[in-house]
C-alpha positions as CSV (number, residue, x, y, z in Angstrom):
1,M,52.0,-114.5,61.8
2,E,53.7,-114.4,58.3
3,K,52.2,-116.8,55.9
4,K,54.6,-119.3,54.3
5,A,54.1,-119.0,50.6
6,L,56.3,-121.9,49.4
7,G,58.1,-125.0,50.6
8,K,61.5,-123.6,49.7
9,G,63.1,-120.7,51.5
10,L,62.7,-117.2,50.1
11,D,66.5,-116.9,49.5
12,A,66.2,-119.7,47.0
13,L,63.3,-118.1,45.2
14,L,64.3,-114.5,45.3
15,P,68.0,-114.3,44.4
16,S,70.1,-111.2,44.4
17,A,70.3,-109.0,41.3
18,K,72.9,-111.1,39.4
19,P,72.8,-112.7,36.0
20,A,70.9,-115.9,35.9
21,Q,73.1,-118.8,36.9
22,P,72.3,-122.6,36.8
23,A,70.9,-123.6,40.2
24,E,70.5,-127.0,41.7
25,G,68.3,-129.0,39.4
26,A,68.8,-126.5,36.5
27,E,70.6,-127.1,33.2
28,V,71.9,-124.9,30.4
29,Q,71.4,-125.6,26.7
30,Y,70.5,-124.0,23.4
31,L,66.8,-124.0,22.6
32,R,65.0,-123.2,19.5
33,V,63.6,-119.6,19.8
34,D,60.2,-120.8,18.5
35,S,60.0,-123.5,21.2
36,I,59.7,-120.8,23.9
37,V,56.5,-118.9,24.9
38,P,56.1,-115.8,27.1
39,N,55.7,-116.0,30.8
40,R,52.0,-115.9,31.7
41,Y,53.1,-114.2,35.0
42,Q,55.2,-111.5,33.3
43,P,54.7,-108.3,35.3
44,R,56.1,-106.2,32.5
45,H,53.7,-105.1,29.8
46,V,55.5,-102.2,28.2
47,F,58.5,-102.9,25.9
48,A,59.8,-99.7,24.5
49,P,60.3,-100.1,20.7
50,G,63.5,-98.0,20.7
51,E,65.2,-100.0,23.5
52,L,64.1,-103.3,21.8
53,A,65.6,-102.1,18.5
54,E,68.9,-101.3,20.2
55,L,69.0,-104.7,21.9
56,T,68.2,-106.4,18.6
57,A,71.1,-104.6,16.9
58,S,73.4,-105.5,19.8
59,I,72.4,-109.2,19.5
60,K,73.0,-109.2,15.8
61,E,76.5,-107.8,16.5
62,S,77.6,-109.7,19.6
63,G,74.9,-112.4,20.3
64,V,73.0,-112.9,23.5
65,L,75.4,-112.3,26.4
66,Q,73.2,-113.7,29.2
67,P,71.0,-116.8,29.0
68,V,67.2,-116.5,29.4
69,M,65.6,-118.6,32.1
70,V,62.8,-121.1,31.2
71,R,60.8,-124.0,32.5
72,R,59.4,-127.0,30.7
73,K,55.8,-126.9,29.5
74,G,55.7,-130.3,27.8
75,D,55.6,-131.4,24.2
76,G,59.0,-129.9,23.6
77,M,57.9,-126.4,24.6
78,Y,59.3,-124.1,27.3
79,E,57.9,-121.1,29.2
80,L,60.0,-118.1,29.9
81,I,60.7,-117.3,33.6
82,S,62.8,-114.2,32.9
83,G,64.5,-112.6,29.9
84,E,61.5,-111.8,27.7
85,R,63.2,-108.7,26.2
86,R,66.2,-110.8,25.2
87,W,64.0,-113.5,23.7
88,R,61.9,-110.9,21.7
89,A,65.1,-109.2,20.4
90,S,66.6,-112.6,19.5
91,K,63.4,-113.3,17.4
92,E,63.8,-109.9,15.7
93,A,67.4,-110.5,15.1
94,G,66.5,-113.8,13.3
95,L,68.3,-116.1,15.7
96,E,67.1,-119.7,15.5
97,T,68.4,-120.8,18.9
98,I,69.1,-119.1,22.3
99,Q,71.0,-120.2,25.4
100,A,68.7,-120.9,28.2
101,V,68.8,-121.9,31.9
102,I,66.2,-124.6,32.4
103,R,64.7,-124.7,35.9
104,N,62.3,-127.0,37.5
105,C,59.9,-124.8,39.3
106,S,56.2,-124.4,40.2
107,D,53.9,-121.7,39.0
108,Q,54.5,-119.8,42.3
109,E,58.2,-119.9,42.0
110,S,58.0,-118.8,38.3
111,L,55.9,-115.8,39.4
112,L,58.3,-114.7,42.1
113,L,61.4,-115.1,39.9
114,A,59.8,-113.1,37.1
115,L,58.7,-110.3,39.5
116,V,62.0,-110.0,41.3
117,E,64.2,-110.1,38.2
118,N,62.2,-107.2,36.7
119,L,62.0,-105.2,39.9
120,Q,65.8,-105.5,40.6
121,R,66.6,-104.6,37.0
122,E,64.3,-101.5,37.2
123,D,62.7,-102.6,34.0
124,L,59.2,-101.9,35.3
125,N,57.2,-98.6,35.1
126,P,55.6,-97.4,38.4
127,M,52.3,-99.1,37.8
128,E,53.9,-102.4,36.9
129,T,55.9,-102.2,40.1
130,A,52.8,-101.4,42.1
131,R,50.9,-104.4,40.6
132,A,54.0,-106.6,41.2
133,Y,54.2,-105.7,44.9
134,T,50.5,-106.1,45.3
135,R,50.5,-109.5,43.7
136,M,53.3,-110.7,45.9
137,M,51.4,-109.6,49.0
138,K,48.0,-111.0,47.9
139,E,49.1,-114.3,46.3
140,F,52.0,-115.2,48.6
141,G,51.1,-113.4,51.8
142,L,54.5,-111.5,51.8
143,T,54.7,-108.4,54.0
144,Q,56.0,-105.1,52.7
145,E,59.0,-105.6,55.0
146,V,59.9,-108.9,53.4
147,I,59.4,-107.6,49.8
148,A,61.6,-104.6,50.6
149,Q,64.4,-106.9,51.9
150,R,64.2,-109.2,48.9
151,V,64.1,-106.3,46.3
152,G,66.7,-104.2,48.2
153,C,64.7,-101.0,49.0
154,D,63.1,-99.3,51.9
155,R,59.7,-100.5,53.2
156,S,58.4,-97.0,52.6
157,S,59.2,-97.4,48.9
158,V,57.1,-100.5,48.7
159,A,54.3,-98.8,50.6
160,N,54.3,-95.8,48.3
161,A,54.3,-98.0,45.2
162,V,51.4,-100.0,46.5
163,R,49.4,-96.8,47.2
164,L,49.3,-96.2,43.4
165,M,46.7,-99.0,43.1
166,N,44.2,-96.6,44.8
167,L,44.3,-94.3,41.7
168,H,41.4,-94.3,39.2
169,P,42.2,-96.7,36.3
170,D,42.4,-93.8,33.9
171,V,45.0,-92.2,36.0
172,Q,46.9,-95.5,36.3
173,S,47.0,-95.6,32.5
174,L,48.6,-92.1,32.3
175,V,51.2,-93.2,34.8
176,E,51.9,-96.5,33.0
177,S,52.3,-94.7,29.6
178,G,54.7,-92.2,31.2
179,T,52.4,-89.3,30.4
180,I,52.5,-88.3,34.1
181,S,55.1,-89.3,36.6
182,A,54.8,-91.3,39.9
183,G,55.5,-87.9,41.6
184,H,52.3,-86.4,40.0
185,A,50.4,-89.6,40.9
186,K,51.4,-89.4,44.6
187,V,50.1,-85.9,44.8
188,I,46.8,-86.8,43.1
189,L,46.3,-89.6,45.6
190,S,45.4,-86.9,48.1
191,L,42.1,-86.6,46.3
192,E,39.4,-89.1,47.4
193,S,37.1,-88.4,44.5
194,P,37.9,-90.5,41.4
195,E,36.4,-87.8,39.2
196,S,38.8,-85.2,40.8
197,Q,41.7,-87.5,40.3
198,V,41.0,-88.0,36.6
199,R,40.3,-84.3,36.0
200,I,43.5,-83.1,37.5
201,A,45.6,-85.9,36.0
202,R,44.3,-85.1,32.6
203,M,44.9,-81.4,33.1
204,A,48.5,-82.2,34.2
205,A,49.0,-84.3,31.1
206,S,47.5,-81.9,28.6
207,H,49.3,-78.8,30.0
208,G,52.6,-80.5,30.9
209,L,52.2,-79.3,34.5
210,S,55.1,-79.8,37.0
211,V,54.6,-81.7,40.2
212,R,54.5,-78.4,42.1
213,E,51.8,-77.0,39.8
214,V,49.7,-80.2,40.4
215,E,50.2,-79.7,44.1
216,K,48.7,-76.3,43.9
217,L,45.7,-77.7,41.9
218,V,45.2,-80.4,44.5
219,E,45.5,-77.9,47.4
220,A,42.8,-75.7,45.7
221,A,40.5,-78.6,45.2
222,L,40.9,-79.7,48.8
223,A,40.4,-76.2,50.0
224,G,37.2,-75.9,47.9
225,K,35.9,-79.2,49.4
226,K,36.5,-77.9,52.9
227,R,34.6,-74.7,52.1
228,T,31.7,-76.7,50.7
229,R,31.5,-78.8,53.9
230,K,31.5,-75.7,56.1
231,S,28.7,-74.0,54.2
232,A,25.3,-75.6,54.1
233,T,24.0,-72.9,51.7
234,V,24.7,-72.7,48.0
235,S,26.4,-69.5,46.9
236,P,24.0,-67.1,45.1
237,F,26.7,-66.8,42.5
238,A,27.1,-70.5,41.9
239,D,25.5,-70.4,38.5
240,L,27.6,-67.5,37.3
241,E,30.7,-69.0,38.7
242,A,30.0,-72.2,36.8
243,R,29.4,-70.3,33.5
244,L,32.6,-68.3,34.0
245,Q,34.6,-71.5,34.7
246,K,33.2,-73.1,31.6
247,K,34.1,-70.1,29.5
248,L,37.6,-69.6,31.0
249,R,38.3,-73.3,31.6
250,T,39.7,-72.7,35.1
251,K,38.5,-72.2,38.7
252,V,36.6,-68.9,39.2
253,L,35.3,-67.6,42.6
254,I,33.0,-64.6,43.2
255,Q,33.6,-63.1,46.7
256,P,31.0,-60.4,47.5
257,R,31.5,-57.8,50.2
258,G,28.3,-55.9,50.6
259,Q,27.4,-54.3,47.2
260,A,31.0,-54.7,46.1
261,G,33.3,-57.7,45.9
262,K,35.9,-59.3,43.7
263,I,36.2,-62.1,41.1
264,V,39.2,-64.5,41.6
265,I,40.4,-66.3,38.5
266,H,42.9,-69.1,39.2
267,Y,45.7,-70.2,36.9
268,F,48.2,-73.0,37.5
269,S,50.8,-72.5,34.8
270,S,52.4,-69.8,32.7
271,Q,50.7,-71.4,29.6
272,E,47.3,-71.2,31.3
273,L,47.9,-67.5,32.2
274,D,48.6,-66.8,28.5
275,G,45.4,-68.5,27.5
276,L,43.4,-66.6,30.1
277,A,44.8,-63.3,29.0
278,E,44.0,-64.1,25.4
279,S,40.4,-65.0,26.3
280,L,39.9,-61.9,28.4
281,L,41.5,-59.5,26.0
282,S,40.0,-60.8,22.7
């Protein structure tokens, strides 16, 4: 049975993606910019300096076109519910006041409104979105189906986003910074080992690998794991393979056939092939 998170209906708490409008019990007025503090539930942590600079320039030219949304904190102070980027840019632009919709809402309502506004505006990076969905599920008992309906996407999109929380924190940081994409991350999720996740994510970041190239890396890692499980004995060439891999910085396999055999050297990008060739020919 679905847990009821709040006394009000979800439609009242999770509005459609439209500019903030005064709701019942809300009022609009100009507030001093320095009387407003950030939302403690803000799901967005990354504010691109370039985008903020562009918005600041626009506000200097045309003013703030859409009010921010706040709630009262007491002592003449207000807490943002949504519109932190507009508020930050207004401060940078030197505005003393800003138009605000003042809503009377609880901590839970403030969190939901902040999450949904950012999600619907596509202002969040993949990890911020994943954390937002996870928080909605854990703190409010909302199902993936309900979240998908409220945000306006498929349930599978919510499920895929939430899966990113299974990544190692170092990999999450690479996704959050935009160093690797959500596509890279979804492929890396196939690896159960946190160490393998970090190793391949860092390789993808340092070499600028495509998602397809990362898929090949992951496939090789999974194939190697299967071979390890099948064989209870250690390869007699394990030490030599390890030394070659350290020297060449890539996967190396020695495959004996009687007195003969072959050495297989893997590469996963054209840049890596160039580097291998230089190492072998120097």
